[in-house]
C-alpha positions in Angstrom: -24.5 53.5 68.0 -20.8 52.7 68.1 -21.1 49.0 68.1 -22.8 47.0 65.4 -26.0 45.5 66.6 -25.7 41.7 66.3 -28.9 39.8 65.6 -28.8 37.0 68.1 -30.9 33.9 67.3 -30.8 31.1 69.9 -31.7 28.6 67.3 -28.3 29.0 65.6 -26.2 28.7 68.8 -25.8 24.9 68.2 -24.4 25.8 64.7 -21.8 28.1 66.2 -20.8 25.5 68.8 -20.4 22.7 66.2 -16.6 22.6 65.7 -15.8 18.9 65.4 -15.9 18.8 61.6 -13.7 22.0 61.4 -11.2 20.4 63.7 -11.0 17.4 61.4 -10.7 19.6 58.4 -7.8 21.5 60.0 -6.0 18.2 60.7 -6.3 17.3 57.0 -8.3 14.2 57.8 -11.8 15.4 56.6 -13.1 12.6 54.3 -16.5 13.9 53.2 -17.9 16.0 50.3 -14.9 15.2 48.1 -15.7 16.6 44.6 -15.1 14.2 41.7 -14.1 16.1 38.6 -14.2 13.1 36.3 -15.3 9.5 36.4 -14.0 6.6 34.3 -16.1 3.8 35.8 -13.8 2.2 38.4 -11.4 5.2 38.5 -12.3 8.7 39.6 -10.3 11.9 39.5 -10.3 13.9 42.8 -8.0 16.8 43.4 -6.4 16.1 40.1 -5.3 12.6 41.0 -6.6 9.2 39.7 -8.0 7.0 42.4 -9.6 3.6 42.3 -13.2 3.9 43.4 -13.7 1.2 46.1 -16.7 2.9 47.7 -19.4 3.1 44.9 -22.8 1.3 44.9 -22.5 1.0 41.1 -22.4 -2.7 41.5 -22.9 -3.7 37.9 -20.7 -0.9 36.5 -23.5 0.5 34.3 -23.1 4.3 34.8 -20.9 4.5 31.7 -22.6 1.8 29.6 -23.2 3.2 26.1 -26.8 1.9 25.9 -27.7 3.7 29.2 -26.1 7.0 28.1 -27.7 6.7 24.6 -31.2 6.1 26.1 -30.8 9.0 28.5 -29.7 11.4 25.8 -32.5 10.4 23.5 -35.1 11.0 26.2 -33.6 14.3 27.1 -34.2 15.6 23.6 -37.6 14.0 23.2 -39.1 15.1 26.6 -36.9 17.9 27.8 -34.8 18.1 31.0 -37.6 17.6 33.5 -41.3 16.9 34.0 -42.0 20.1 36.1 -44.8 18.5 38.1 -45.8 15.5 40.2 -46.9 12.1 38.9 -50.4 12.9 40.3 -50.9 15.8 38.0 -48.9 16.8 34.9 -45.7 14.9 35.6 -46.4 11.4 34.3 -44.9 10.4 31.0 -45.2 7.1 29.1 -41.6 6.2 30.1 -42.7 6.1 33.8 -45.4 3.6 33.0 -43.0 1.5 30.9 -40.5 1.3 33.7 -43.2 0.4 36.2 -44.5 -2.4 34.0 -41.0 -3.7 33.2 -39.8 -3.6 36.8 -43.0 -5.1 38.3 -42.7 -8.0 35.8 -39.0 -8.5 36.5 -39.6 -8.7 40.3 -42.6 -11.0 39.9 -45.1 -8.5 41.3 -48.5 -7.4 39.9 -47.8 -3.7 40.0 -45.0 -1.2 40.7 -44.8 2.6 41.5 -41.7 4.7 40.9 -40.5 7.6 43.0 -38.0 10.4 42.4 -35.6 8.9 44.9 -35.2 5.7 46.8 -35.4 7.7 50.0 -38.9 8.9 49.0 -39.9 5.4 48.1 -39.5 4.3 51.7 -41.0 7.5 53.1 -44.0 7.0 50.8 -44.4 3.2 51.4 -44.5 3.4 55.2 -46.2 6.8 55.8 -48.7 5.9 53.0 -49.7 2.5 54.5 -49.3 2.9 58.3 -52.1 4.9 59.7 -53.5 5.7 63.2 -53.7 2.7 65.4 -51.4 0.6 63.2 -47.8 -0.4 63.9 -44.6 -0.8 61.9 -41.7 -3.0 63.2 -38.2 -2.1 62.1 -34.8 -3.8 62.4 -32.5 -1.4 64.3 -30.1 -1.3 61.4 -32.7 -0.4 58.8 -31.8 2.4 56.5 -32.6 6.0 57.7 -35.3 6.4 55.0 -37.2 3.5 56.6 -36.8 5.0 60.1 -38.0 8.4 58.8 -40.9 6.9 56.9 -42.0 5.4 60.2 -41.7 8.8 61.9 -43.8 10.4 59.2 -46.6 7.9 59.6 -49.4 8.3 62.1 -48.9 4.9 63.5 -46.7 3.4 66.2 -43.1 2.2 65.7 -41.4 -0.7 67.3 -37.7 -1.6 66.8 -36.0 -4.9 67.4 -32.3 -5.6 67.6 -30.5 -6.4 64.3 -31.4 -9.9 63.2 -33.1 -10.7 66.5 -36.2 -12.5 65.1 -37.0 -13.9 68.6 -37.2 -10.3 69.8 -39.4 -9.4 66.8 -41.7 -12.3 67.6 -42.0 -11.3 71.3 -43.1 -7.8 70.1 -45.7 -9.3 67.8 -47.0 -11.6 70.6 -47.8 -8.4 72.5 -50.0 -7.3 69.6 -52.2 -10.4 69.9 -54.8 -8.6 72.0 -55.2 -5.9 69.3 -57.0 -8.1 66.8 -57.2 -6.8 63.3 -54.6 -4.1 63.9 -52.7 -3.3 60.7 -49.0 -4.4 61.2 -46.0 -4.3 58.9 -42.4 -5.5 59.3 -39.8 -3.6 57.2 -36.2 -4.8 56.8 -33.3 -4.2 54.5 -32.6 -7.1 52.1 -28.9 -6.4 52.4 -27.7 -4.1 55.2 -25.7 -1.2 53.7 -23.1 -0.9 56.5 -22.7 -4.6 57.4 -23.2 -6.4 54.1 -25.2 -9.2 55.6 -28.5 -10.6 54.2 -31.9 -10.5 56.0 -33.2 -13.9 57.1 -36.2 -13.8 54.7 -37.5 -17.4 55.2 -37.9 -16.9 59.0 -39.2 -13.3 58.5 -41.9 -14.7 56.2 -42.8 -17.4 58.7 -43.1 -14.9 61.5 -45.1 -12.4 59.4 -47.6 -15.1 58.3 -48.0 -16.5 61.8 -48.9 -13.0 63.1 -50.9 -11.7 60.2 -48.3 -9.0 59.4 -47.2 -7.6 56.1 -43.5 -8.0 55.2 -41.7 -5.3 53.2 -38.1 -5.8 52.0 -35.9 -2.9 50.9 -33.8 -4.3 48.0 -31.7 -1.1 47.5 -28.4 -3.2 47.8 -29.9 -6.5 46.5 -31.3 -5.6 43.1 -28.8 -6.7 40.5 -26.8 -8.5 43.2 -28.9 -11.3 44.7 -31.4 -13.7 43.1 -31.1 -16.1 40.1 -31.7 -13.1 37.7 -30.4 -10.3 40.0 -34.1 -10.0 41.1 -33.3 -9.4 44.7 -33.5 -10.9 48.2 -36.9 -12.6 48.0 -35.9 -14.3 44.8 -32.6 -15.3 46.3 -34.5 -17.4 48.8 -37.2 -18.5 46.3 -39.8 -16.5 48.2 -41.0 -13.8 45.9 -44.7 -14.7 46.3 -44.4 -14.7 50.1 -42.8 -11.3 50.5 -45.6 -8.8 50.3 -43.8 -5.6 49.2 -40.4 -5.1 47.6 -38.9 -1.6 47.6 -35.7 -0.2 46.3 -33.7 2.4 44.5 -32.2 3.0 41.0 -29.1 4.7 42.4 -27.1 1.4 42.9 -27.1 -1.4 40.3 -29.5 0.6 37.9 -27.0 3.5 37.5 -29.3 6.4 38.0 -31.5 7.9 40.7 -35.1 7.2 41.8 -36.9 4.5 43.7 -39.8 2.0 43.5 -42.3 0.0 45.5 -43.7 -3.2 44.0 -46.6 -5.2 45.4 -50.2 -6.3 44.5 -52.2 -4.0 42.3 -54.5 -3.0 45.1 -51.6 -1.9 47.4 -50.0 0.1 44.6 -53.4 1.7 43.6 -53.8 2.7 47.2 -50.3 4.2 47.4 -50.9 6.2 44.2 -53.7 8.0 46.0 -52.4 8.3 49.6 -48.7 8.8 49.3 -47.6 12.3 50.0 -43.9 11.9 48.9 -45.3 10.9 45.5 -48.1 13.3 45.2 -46.2 16.4 46.4 -42.9 16.2 44.6 -41.8 16.5 40.9 -41.6 13.2 39.1 -38.4 11.4 37.9 -36.8 13.2 35.0 -37.2 11.6 31.5 -33.4 11.1 31.0 -33.1 9.3 34.3 -36.2 7.1 33.6 -34.9 6.1 30.2 -31.5 5.3 31.6 -33.1 3.0 34.2 -35.2 1.2 31.6 -32.0 0.6 29.6 -30.0 -0.5 32.7 -32.7 -3.0 33.6 -32.5 -4.5 30.1 -28.8 -4.8 30.4 -29.1 -6.4 33.9 -31.4 -9.1 32.3 -29.4 -9.6 29.1 -25.8 -9.6 30.5 -25.8 -12.0 33.4 -22.0 -12.2 33.0 -21.8 -8.8 34.8 -23.3 -10.4 37.9 -20.8 -13.3 37.6 -17.9 -10.8 37.4 -19.3 -8.9 40.5 -19.3 -12.1 42.6 -15.9 -13.1 41.3 -14.6 -9.7 42.4 -16.5 -10.0 45.7 -14.9 -13.3 46.5 -11.4 -12.0 45.7 -11.8 -8.9 47.9 -13.4 -11.0 50.7 -10.6 -13.6 50.7 -7.9 -10.9 50.4 -9.1 -8.9 53.4 -9.5 -12.1 55.5 -6.0 -13.4 54.5 -4.5 -10.0 55.5 -6.2 -10.3 58.9 -8.8 -7.6 58.7 -12.2 -8.0 60.4 -15.0 -7.6 57.8 -17.7 -8.8 60.1 -20.7 -10.9 58.8 -20.5 -9.6 55.3 -21.6 -12.0 52.5 -22.1 -9.5 49.7 -20.2 -6.9 47.7 -20.4 -4.6 50.7 -17.3 -5.2 52.8 -16.9 -3.1 56.0 -13.3 -3.1 57.3 -13.4 -2.6 61.0 -10.7 -0.2 62.2 -12.0 0.8 65.7 -11.3 4.3 67.0 -12.4 7.3 65.0 -9.0 9.0 64.7 -7.3 5.9 63.5 -10.1 5.3 61.0 -9.7 8.8 59.5 -5.9 8.5 59.4 -6.2 5.2 57.5 -8.8 6.7 55.2 -6.4 9.6 54.4 -3.4 7.3 53.8 -5.5 5.1 51.5 -6.8 8.2 49.7 -3.2 9.5 49.2 -2.2 6.0 47.9 -4.9 6.1 45.3 -7.8 4.2 46.9 -11.2 5.8 47.7 -13.2 4.3 50.6 -16.0 5.5 52.8 -15.3 6.1 56.5 -18.3 5.2 58.8 -18.3 7.0 62.1 -20.7 7.7 65.0 -23.7 8.0 65.2 -23.9 5.5 62.4 -21.8 3.0 64.4 -20.6 2.8 68.0 -17.5 4.9 68.8 -15.3 1.8 69.0 -16.7 0.3 65.9 -15.6 2.8 63.2 -14.9 1.3 59.9 -14.0 1.8 56.2 -16.9 0.7 54.0 -15.7 -0.7 50.8 -17.8 -2.0 47.9 -16.8 -3.8 44.8 -18.1 -3.4 41.2 -18.4 -5.9 38.3 -16.0 -3.8 36.3 -13.1 -3.7 38.7 -10.2 -5.7 37.3 -8.3 -8.2 39.5 -5.2 -6.0 39.2 -7.2 -3.1 40.7 -8.5 -5.2 43.5 -5.0 -6.6 44.2 -3.6 -3.0 44.3 -6.2 -2.0 46.8 -5.5 -5.0 49.0 -1.8 -4.3 48.8 -2.4 -0.7 50.1 -4.8 -1.9 52.8 -2.2 -4.4 54.0 0.7 -2.0 54.0 -1.2 0.8 55.8 -3.0 -1.6 58.1 0.3 -3.0 59.3 1.8 0.5 59.8 -1.1 1.6 61.9 -1.4 -1.6 63.9 -4.9 -2.4 62.6 -3.6 -5.9 61.6 
């Protein structure tokens, strides 16, 4: 045959028709998958240039702490580079159990179970507990891992508008005729794109009134909120009233992995019914040891949290004085509302060229008119670095008519 036979697969037609990202790349405005060649805590090197990292979740600045690096290196040599098996079979090491004990104790819970990622922790928590005929209720701005955990379960999913606890209660009222039905409410402690804090006291009241379990994902709260950095429930003095606390090690604890903490019976059940735990390789030794060390630093160096909040206040005040809209944020996560997608990407690019790294948030994560630059501050940022970032934001924001 003269012409080459082309293997046509209808499944891939959508891939060929997806051109939006290539158009943005061609315009020089593509902000994603930027490789970092070197990191110096608050400064990263991208494309050969030093840029202030104003988009990391490394809230306490522990990724370069010598004790974390030393612990990870020691474990690497003692246990090897990986566990090559699941926790259920050959993949449990004593460091896993040490971390579970230490973290459960820190959070004020009877028991704890660690996972290879924070994403898997939420998948495992929800799909492991919610079975046929049961229901899970989610805030519409809950993290994708919570939504996907609900999809994986065999139960039903109900979603309520962000922070609309009256709407949540109406949905629970409709469950009254299904006496004894297993019900769980899952919320973020701190919402990762808004920076606001869940109303735990009223969530507890509603959960108790309707016999529902309450789970709080403390991914962005651990090390940030609470009298000891012990999260959202502790921030409100309600650790005993919140049934389940989940979270990740990829933010304040400077590594990767996740956890679920609760009563001993809940954790025992999950250990034997949780597919994302049973069917994946366990957390590598070096990561586990690094988290153990980071948790000890979190407890022993409260001045880091004080620096984090001093920096948070400086950035909050600076953005507001410049005239930027940062929404309801009350945490180190500060979303700067820009509006249209193209203007958001242009502002991201100009900040990037000026030496400031931020994270653009675009549809479907937000509405088309609500595009924003997500910034987040670290304990180890200096006031000079924050002031430099604010100066660049102000200059570029005025040039583009954002302020």
